[in-house]
ROSE-4610 file (N, C-alpha, C; in Angstrom, 1 decimal, always signed):
// ROSE-4610
residu = [M/M/M/I/I/I/V/V/V/V/V/V/S/S/S/T/T/T/K/K/K/Y/Y/Y/T/T/T/F/F/F/Q/Q/Q/G/G/G/R/R/R/F/F/F/S/S/S/F/F/F/D/D/D/H/H/H/I/I/I/A/A/A/E/E/E/Q/Q/Q/A/A/A/A/A/A/G/G/G/R/R/R/Q/Q/Q/S/S/S/D/D/D/F/F/F/S/S/S/G/G/G/S/S/S/G/G/G/F/F/F/G/G/G/V/V/V/R/R/R/D/D/D/L/L/L/G/G/G/W/W/W/V/V/V/C/C/C/K/K/K/S/S/S/E/E/E/I/I/I/E/E/E/A/A/A/R/R/R/R/R/R/I/I/I/K/K/K/R/R/R/A/A/A/L/L/L/D/D/D/K/K/K/V/V/V/G/G/G/L/L/L/S/S/S/A/A/A/S/S/S/I/I/I/S/S/S/P/P/P/A/A/A/E/E/E/P/P/P/G/G/G/T/T/T/V/V/V/D/D/D/K/K/K]
num = [1/1/1/2/2/2/3/3/3/4/4/4/5/5/5/6/6/6/7/7/7/8/8/8/9/9/9/10/10/10/11/11/11/12/12/12/13/13/13/14/14/14/15/15/15/16/16/16/17/17/17/18/18/18/19/19/19/20/20/20/21/21/21/22/22/22/23/23/23/24/24/24/25/25/25/26/26/26/27/27/27/28/28/28/29/29/29/30/30/30/31/31/31/32/32/32/33/33/33/34/34/34/35/35/35/36/36/36/37/37/37/38/38/38/39/39/39/40/40/40/41/41/41/42/42/42/43/43/43/44/44/44/45/45/45/46/46/46/47/47/47/48/48/48/49/49/49/50/50/50/51/51/51/52/52/52/53/53/53/54/54/54/55/55/55/56/56/56/57/57/57/58/58/58/59/59/59/60/60/60/61/61/61/62/62/62/63/63/63/64/64/64/65/65/65/66/66/66/67/67/67/68/68/68/69/69/69/70/70/70/71/71/71/72/72/72/73/73/73/74/74/74/75/75/75/76/76/76]
x = [-19.0/-17.6/-17.4/-16.3/-16.0/-14.7/-14.6/-13.4/-12.7/-11.4/-10.5/-9.7/-9.7/-8.9/-8.1/-7.1/-6.2/-5.7/-5.3/-4.7/-3.6/-2.7/-1.6/-1.1/-0.4/+0.2/+1.3/+1.2/+2.1/+3.1/+4.4/+5.5/+6.3/+5.7/+6.4/+7.2/+7.0/+7.7/+6.6/+6.8/+5.9/+6.3/+7.1/+7.6/+6.4/+5.5/+4.3/+3.5/+3.4/+2.7/+3.3/+4.6/+5.3/+5.0/+5.1/+4.8/+3.4/+2.4/+1.0/+0.7/+1.3/+1.0/+1.7/+2.9/+3.5/+2.7/+2.2/+1.4/+0.1/-0.5/-1.8/-1.6/-0.4/-0.1/-0.4/-0.7/-0.9/-0.9/-0.8/-0.9/-2.2/-2.3/-3.6/-4.3/-5.7/-6.5/-6.7/-6.6/-6.7/-5.8/-5.4/-4.6/-4.7/-4.4/-4.5/-3.9/-3.6/-3.1/-3.5/-3.6/-4.0/-4.1/-3.8/-3.8/-3.0/-1.8/-0.9/-1.3/-2.3/-2.8/-2.7/-2.3/-2.2/-3.2/-4.0/-5.1/-4.7/-4.9/-4.8/-6.0/-6.4/-7.5/-7.4/-8.1/-8.1/-9.6/-10.0/-11.3/-11.2/-12.1/-12.1/-13.4/-13.3/-14.5/-15.2/-14.5/-15.2/-14.8/-15.6/-15.4/-14.1/-13.9/-12.7/-11.4/-11.4/-10.2/-10.1/-11.2/-11.2/-10.6/-11.1/-10.6/-9.2/-8.7/-7.3/-6.4/-6.8/-6.0/-6.1/-7.2/-7.4/-6.4/-6.5/-5.7/-4.2/-3.8/-2.4/-1.9/-2.8/-2.5/-2.4/-3.3/-3.3/-2.0/-1.5/-0.3/+0.9/+1.0/+2.1/+1.9/+0.8/+0.6/-0.2/-0.9/-1.7/-3.2/-3.9/-5.3/-6.1/-6.9/-7.7/-9.1/-10.0/-11.4/-12.0/-13.1/-13.8/-15.2/-15.5/-16.8/-17.3/-18.6/-19.1/-18.8/-18.5/-18.2/-19.5/-19.5/-20.7/-21.0/-22.3/-22.7/-22.2/-21.7/-21.3/-19.9/-19.2/-17.8/-16.7/-17.1/-16.1/-16.4/-15.4/-15.6/-14.7/-14.9/-14.0/-14.8]
y = [-20.4/-20.1/-19.9/-20.3/-20.2/-19.4/-18.5/-17.7/-18.2/-18.4/-18.7/-17.4/-16.9/-15.7/-15.8/-15.0/-15.0/-13.6/-13.2/-11.9/-12.0/-11.1/-11.1/-9.7/-9.5/-8.2/-7.9/-6.8/-6.4/-5.5/-5.8/-4.9/-4.5/-4.3/-3.8/-4.9/-6.1/-7.3/-8.2/-8.7/-9.6/-11.1/-11.4/-12.8/-13.7/-13.3/-14.2/-14.4/-13.5/-13.7/-14.9/-15.0/-16.1/-17.4/-17.4/-18.6/-19.1/-18.1/-18.5/-19.0/-18.4/-18.8/-20.2/-20.4/-21.7/-22.8/-22.5/-23.5/-23.8/-22.7/-22.9/-23.6/-23.6/-24.2/-23.3/-22.1/-21.1/-19.7/-18.8/-17.3/-17.0/-16.0/-15.6/-14.8/-14.9/-14.2/-12.8/-12.4/-11.0/-10.8/-9.5/-9.1/-7.7/-7.3/-5.9/-5.6/-4.4/-4.0/-2.7/-2.5/-1.2/-1.3/-0.2/-0.2/-1.3/-1.6/-2.6/-4.0/-4.3/-5.7/-6.0/-7.2/-7.7/-8.8/-8.7/-9.7/-10.4/-11.7/-12.5/-13.4/-13.7/-14.6/-15.4/-16.6/-17.5/-17.8/-17.8/-18.2/-19.6/-20.4/-21.9/-22.3/-23.3/-23.8/-24.8/-25.5/-26.5/-26.4/-27.0/-27.0/-27.8/-28.8/-29.6/-28.8/-28.1/-27.2/-26.1/-25.5/-24.5/-25.1/-26.3/-26.9/-27.3/-27.7/-28.0/-26.8/-25.7/-24.5/-24.0/-24.0/-23.6/-24.4/-25.7/-26.6/-26.3/-26.1/-25.8/-24.4/-23.4/-22.2/-22.3/-23.1/-23.3/-24.0/-24.9/-25.6/-24.7/-23.6/-22.7/-21.6/-21.7/-20.7/-19.4/-19.5/-18.4/-18.8/-18.2/-18.5/-18.1/-19.1/-18.8/-19.1/-18.4/-18.6/-18.9/-19.7/-20.0/-19.3/-18.7/-18.1/-18.2/-18.1/-18.1/-16.8/-16.8/-15.6/-14.8/-13.5/-12.7/-12.6/-12.8/-12.8/-11.5/-11.7/-10.5/-10.0/-10.6/-10.2/-11.0/-12.2/-13.2/-13.5/-13.3/-13.6/-14.6/-15.9/-17.0/-18.1]
z = [-25.2/-24.9/-23.4/-23.0/-21.6/-21.4/-20.4/-20.2/-18.9/-19.0/-17.9/-17.7/-16.5/-16.2/-14.9/-14.9/-13.7/-13.6/-12.4/-12.2/-11.1/-11.2/-10.2/-10.0/-8.9/-8.7/-9.7/-10.4/-11.5/-11.0/-11.2/-10.8/-12.0/-13.1/-14.3/-15.0/-14.6/-15.3/-15.9/-17.0/-17.7/-17.5/-16.5/-16.4/-16.1/-15.3/-15.0/-16.2/-17.2/-18.4/-19.1/-19.2/-19.9/-19.1/-17.8/-17.0/-17.2/-17.1/-17.3/-18.7/-19.7/-21.1/-21.3/-20.8/-20.9/-20.2/-19.0/-18.3/-19.1/-19.6/-20.3/-21.7/-22.2/-23.5/-24.7/-24.5/-25.6/-25.0/-26.0/-25.6/-25.1/-24.2/-23.7/-24.8/-24.7/-25.7/-25.4/-24.1/-23.7/-22.5/-22.3/-21.2/-20.9/-19.8/-19.4/-18.1/-17.8/-16.5/-16.0/-14.7/-14.2/-12.7/-12.0/-10.5/-9.9/-10.6/-10.0/-10.2/-11.0/-11.2/-12.7/-13.0/-14.4/-14.6/-15.6/-15.9/-17.2/-17.2/-18.4/-18.6/-19.8/-20.0/-21.3/-21.2/-22.3/-22.6/-23.9/-24.3/-24.7/-24.2/-24.4/-25.1/-25.9/-26.6/-25.8/-24.9/-24.1/-22.6/-21.8/-20.4/-20.0/-20.8/-20.5/-20.7/-21.8/-22.1/-21.0/-20.6/-19.5/-18.2/-17.8/-16.6/-16.6/-17.8/-18.0/-17.8/-18.4/-18.3/-16.8/-16.2/-14.8/-13.9/-14.1/-13.3/-13.5/-14.7/-15.0/-14.3/-14.4/-13.7/-12.2/-11.7/-10.2/-9.8/-10.6/-10.3/-10.2/-11.0/-11.0/-10.0/-9.2/-8.2/-8.6/-9.8/-10.2/-10.1/-9.2/-9.0/-10.2/-10.7/-11.9/-11.7/-12.5/-12.3/-13.7/-13.7/-15.0/-15.0/-16.1/-16.2/-17.6/-17.8/-19.2/-19.9/-21.1/-21.9/-22.0/-21.9/-22.1/-23.6/-23.9/-25.3/-26.0/-27.2/-28.0/-27.7/-26.7/-26.4/-26.9/-27.4/-27.9/-29.3/-30.2/-31.6/-32.1/-31.6/-32.0/-32.7]
């Protein structure tokens, strides 16, 4: 499994969540916030899917990263 994640400065509004999820084509698999930062992530079964989501997030101005899922943390 591969994880695509993005983060942005959080100002109490979830509008970027909607923009990111719309760009990715599905709801995020995990999210969280703290210290003024909002994190969103998608678990992907293939590298092709991960690259598509990353490219879509980059296009809407949300910098994204791709990393392998840590063993035992993803149950999909």
